[in-house]
Phi, psi and omega in degrees: 000317180294320180296319179296320178298317180294322178295318180294319179299318179294323178294318179297316180297317180296318181296319179297318183296332182298332183243013174235326184294329182272002177285142174291122181281099184277083182264342177285156182290144176236150175294145182301322180295326178290322178298312180296320179299316181294340181263003173094021182271015176118187177295169178300323180293318178297317180297318177298322178296319178301318182291313182293334178277002178078028182259006183234132175234152182238134176274145175274191180291332179282112185296340181266354181281150178288150178292154182251132178295135177229121181248010179257108183296335182266003177299140185255141179219155172282121187291316184298125178085357183286139171240141182214166182234125180240119180051041175086359181249130181277139181225139169265145176292133178229115177301316171230144184263130175231119186235156170239126179242135171270097186291127176274162175293157177076030176226153181248144178271060183217144174287336179233076184295151182262325186231317186250163178299151179281146175298336184290341177289348179276351184256149175294152186302323181303327180288332179276343187247010179305142183304150184296131176230120177051049177072012178248117178259115183070185178280147179233149177292139175271094189081183183224152170243144179300161182301329182265000178268139183246171170109208192293128175220127177266145176224148181197165170249017179263104184298324179295320179296316178302315181297314182296316183289336181268344185286129178295344181294334187267347173050049177289118182288140176232131185254131182240137173262116189246123171265125185249161183281320184252153180304140181277146176232162180300326182296321180295318179298315180298321179296318181294326178286326181284327180121139178235153181264126176266161190290344183256005183205120180290345180282128181301145176251125185249148171279138178290330176204152182205133183214131173276098183292322176208186185300327183237015182236116179248132175253117189238130178248126181237151175242006176243177182219051180286159183300124178051038190298315182298313183296321181287325177293316178296320178296327181292342177252025173066040173226184183214137179281125176255337178204143184219129184220127177268122188253346186203143172230125187062232177256010181262122179265153176296123181299134183294339182267006177264105185286157176307132181092350179267158179224164171207163177289147171269131177276172177300321178296320178299314181300321179298318180293321179296323188270354178285126179232000000 
């Protein structure tokens, strides 16, 4: 038991390092206007204007101390660990942004939605306007969920993270809570575990795990991300998806206190759980 715990702890540490060790450690001082610019608050001129108009306050090292007004755009601060307040909203400095969104139904994972509102409208503008990094402008969804699918969605401006999480080589497990139209039977569960053939690929697609939680509730774990995969797999065993919710990615579960439409930052511990496979 102790050995297993130590192996898991080492795995978590290694996973965290994959997305922190390669970050540039910005330990040198940066001008406040540059810090705001890097966080998506507009052009350098706009950021300087926010500061000069008295709309920016900076927190000191004492977490309980009130923020201090700074009207000097060229004032220098150490970016890493810095917290500041812009127009009454508190922000932590993030070299790269990693977010978790509880996607509500009736939203599209697209910057240019066709029918339903975009998930990006649920985020504050600085997250959508962060300067371009490695061909990524602002935060982007890591994969997509259908407009009627709810639950866990990761967003980031880290192109390497997007590639890793989207690559089928890494087999990151994703857990779905599936409401089905017809009563579930043991045979359907066995078929999903054994593999079903989809119409675009003769190679069987298997569930990494599958459990009939109740008569109409299926818990399905997948390590691939094919188009409409859950719906097509369930259809292949003569049933139909009536509701679909993603509850877990890797070892990270959707927090119960994160309401549909809400988001939060991912911590280093969260990233480690997401990346454990």
